[in-house]
C-alpha positions as CSV (number, residue, x, y, z in Angstrom):
1,M,0.0,0.0,0.0
2,K,2.8,2.4,0.9
3,E,4.4,1.7,-2.5
4,K,1.3,2.6,-4.3
5,I,1.0,5.9,-2.4
6,L,4.6,6.8,-3.0
7,C,4.2,6.0,-6.7
8,I,1.1,8.2,-7.0
9,I,3.0,11.1,-5.2
10,F,6.0,10.6,-7.5
11,I,3.7,10.8,-10.6
12,A,1.9,13.8,-9.2
13,M,5.3,15.6,-8.7
14,L,6.4,14.8,-12.2
15,T,3.3,16.2,-13.7
16,S,3.0,19.2,-11.4
17,P,3.0,22.6,-13.1
18,L,5.3,23.9,-10.5
19,L,7.9,21.3,-11.2
20,K,7.6,22.0,-14.9
21,A,8.1,25.7,-14.4
22,Q,11.3,25.0,-12.5
23,T,12.8,22.8,-15.2
24,P,15.6,24.7,-17.0
25,K,15.3,24.9,-20.8
26,V,18.3,23.7,-22.7
27,E,18.7,25.7,-25.9
28,S,22.2,24.8,-26.7
29,L,21.3,21.4,-28.1
30,P,21.8,21.1,-31.9
31,T,18.6,20.7,-33.9
32,K,18.2,17.7,-36.2
33,K,18.0,18.3,-39.9
34,L,14.5,17.4,-41.1
35,L,14.3,14.5,-43.5
36,S,13.3,15.4,-47.0
37,N,11.5,13.6,-49.8
38,H,13.9,15.1,-52.3
39,W,16.4,12.2,-52.3
40,L,18.2,13.5,-55.4
41,L,17.7,17.2,-55.2
42,D,19.0,17.4,-51.6
43,E,22.2,15.6,-52.6
44,S,24.9,18.3,-53.1
45,D,27.5,16.1,-54.7
46,P,26.6,15.5,-58.4
47,Q,28.6,12.3,-58.5
48,V,26.7,10.8,-55.5
49,R,23.5,12.0,-57.1
50,L,24.2,10.1,-60.3
51,Q,25.2,7.0,-58.3
52,K,21.9,7.1,-56.5
53,L,20.0,7.5,-59.7
54,E,21.9,4.7,-61.4
55,K,21.3,2.4,-58.4
56,Y,17.6,3.2,-58.3
57,L,17.2,2.6,-62.1
58,R,19.0,-0.8,-61.7
59,G,20.1,-3.0,-64.5
60,F,18.5,-5.1,-67.2
61,D,16.2,-7.0,-64.7
62,Q,13.7,-4.1,-64.5
63,P,13.2,-3.9,-68.3
64,M,12.9,-7.6,-68.5
65,L,10.2,-7.6,-65.9
66,E,8.3,-5.1,-68.0
67,V,8.9,-7.1,-71.2
68,G,7.4,-10.2,-69.5
69,Q,4.3,-8.2,-68.5
70,R,3.9,-6.8,-71.9
71,F,4.4,-10.2,-73.5
72,K,1.5,-11.6,-71.4
73,R,-0.6,-8.7,-72.5
74,L,0.3,-9.4,-76.1
75,H,-0.8,-13.0,-75.6
76,Q,-4.1,-11.8,-74.2
77,A,-4.5,-9.3,-77.1
78,L,-4.2,-12.2,-79.5
79,L,-6.7,-14.3,-77.6
80,D,-9.1,-11.3,-77.8
81,S,-8.4,-10.9,-81.5
82,N,-7.1,-7.4,-80.8
83,S,-4.2,-7.1,-83.3
84,E,-3.8,-3.4,-82.7
85,L,-3.0,-4.0,-79.0
86,A,-0.7,-6.9,-79.9
87,V,1.2,-4.5,-82.3
88,Y,1.3,-1.8,-79.6
89,Q,2.7,-4.2,-77.0
90,W,5.3,-5.6,-79.5
91,K,6.6,-2.1,-80.2
92,K,6.8,-1.3,-76.5
93,I,8.7,-4.5,-75.9
94,K,11.3,-3.3,-78.4
95,K,11.5,0.1,-76.8
96,T,11.9,-1.5,-73.4
97,I,14.7,-3.8,-74.5
98,E,16.5,-0.8,-76.1
99,N,16.2,1.2,-72.9
100,G,17.4,-1.8,-71.0
101,Y,20.6,-2.2,-72.9
102,M,21.2,1.5,-72.7
103,K,21.7,0.8,-69.0
104,R,23.5,-2.5,-69.6
105,P,25.4,-2.2,-72.9
106,K,26.8,-5.8,-72.7
107,R,23.2,-7.0,-73.4
108,K,23.0,-5.1,-76.6
109,K,24.8,-7.5,-78.9
110,N,22.6,-10.5,-78.3
111,A,19.4,-8.4,-78.1
112,Q,20.1,-7.0,-81.6
113,M,21.5,-10.1,-83.1
114,I,18.7,-12.5,-81.9
115,F,15.7,-10.3,-81.2
116,L,15.7,-6.8,-82.6
117,N,16.7,-7.4,-86.1
118,Q,14.7,-8.3,-89.2
119,H,13.2,-11.1,-87.1
120,W,11.4,-8.5,-84.9
121,V,10.1,-6.7,-88.1
122,T,8.8,-10.0,-89.5
123,I,7.0,-10.8,-86.2
124,L,5.5,-7.2,-86.2
125,Q,4.1,-7.9,-89.7
126,D,2.6,-11.2,-88.4
127,F,0.8,-9.2,-85.7
128,K,-0.3,-6.6,-88.2
129,S,-1.7,-9.2,-90.6
130,K,-4.9,-9.6,-88.5
131,D,-4.8,-13.2,-89.6
132,P,-5.0,-15.3,-86.3
133,Q,-2.9,-18.1,-87.6
134,V,-0.2,-15.8,-88.9
135,A,-0.3,-13.8,-85.6
136,W,0.0,-16.9,-83.5
137,K,3.0,-18.1,-85.6
138,G,4.6,-14.7,-84.9
139,F,3.9,-15.2,-81.2
140,Q,5.6,-18.6,-81.2
141,E,8.6,-17.1,-83.0
142,A,8.8,-14.2,-80.5
143,Q,8.8,-16.8,-77.6
144,A,11.6,-18.7,-79.3
145,A,13.6,-15.6,-79.9
146,C,13.3,-14.6,-76.2
147,M,14.4,-18.0,-75.1
148,A,17.3,-18.0,-77.5
149,C,18.5,-14.7,-76.2
150,H,18.2,-15.9,-72.6
151,A,20.4,-18.9,-73.5
152,A,22.9,-16.7,-75.3
153,E,23.1,-14.4,-72.3
154,G,23.8,-17.4,-70.0
155,V,20.5,-17.2,-68.1
156,P,18.6,-20.2,-69.6
157,F,16.8,-20.7,-66.3
158,M,14.7,-17.7,-67.3
159,N,13.0,-19.9,-69.8
160,N,11.5,-22.0,-67.1
161,Q,8.6,-19.7,-66.2
162,P,4.9,-19.4,-67.0
163,V,5.3,-16.7,-69.7
164,F,7.1,-19.3,-71.9
165,R,4.4,-21.9,-71.4
166,L,1.7,-19.6,-72.9
167,K,0.2,-21.4,-75.8
168,P,-1.3,-20.2,-79.0
169,Q,-5.0,-20.6,-79.4
């Protein structure tokens, strides 16, 4: 019981206005710099700023993730007989791969040799044909080109995923 009373008295003293009024104010403590949402603009060293940006943009894996998503949408466009959307996605896939090897130039040679050459143009024409059989043939050729490029780049394990098990209709 004594302990409870002492505890209540102690808490009352800590919260008392008189005690607070007697507490000295410390003004010599340094203030903390507020965190900002401007992770690049607040960086004063231009080299560090570029390093942060390069790290954020990552390598070829980000573009390949987008390519995979667009390839699935291209497949769905063909299922829906939407050749315009298939053509759109095919063009965006090309742009995404080009942006990817801008960041990772070592990927450019195989991408151009296996994928972004006349073969890409032929597949584009297949999608533009609006003939379902021709478009699906182009789809299969596109899948094969992707898989060949992965093998050439030394990442054949990429070919063991659902996007490469998508079948023509």
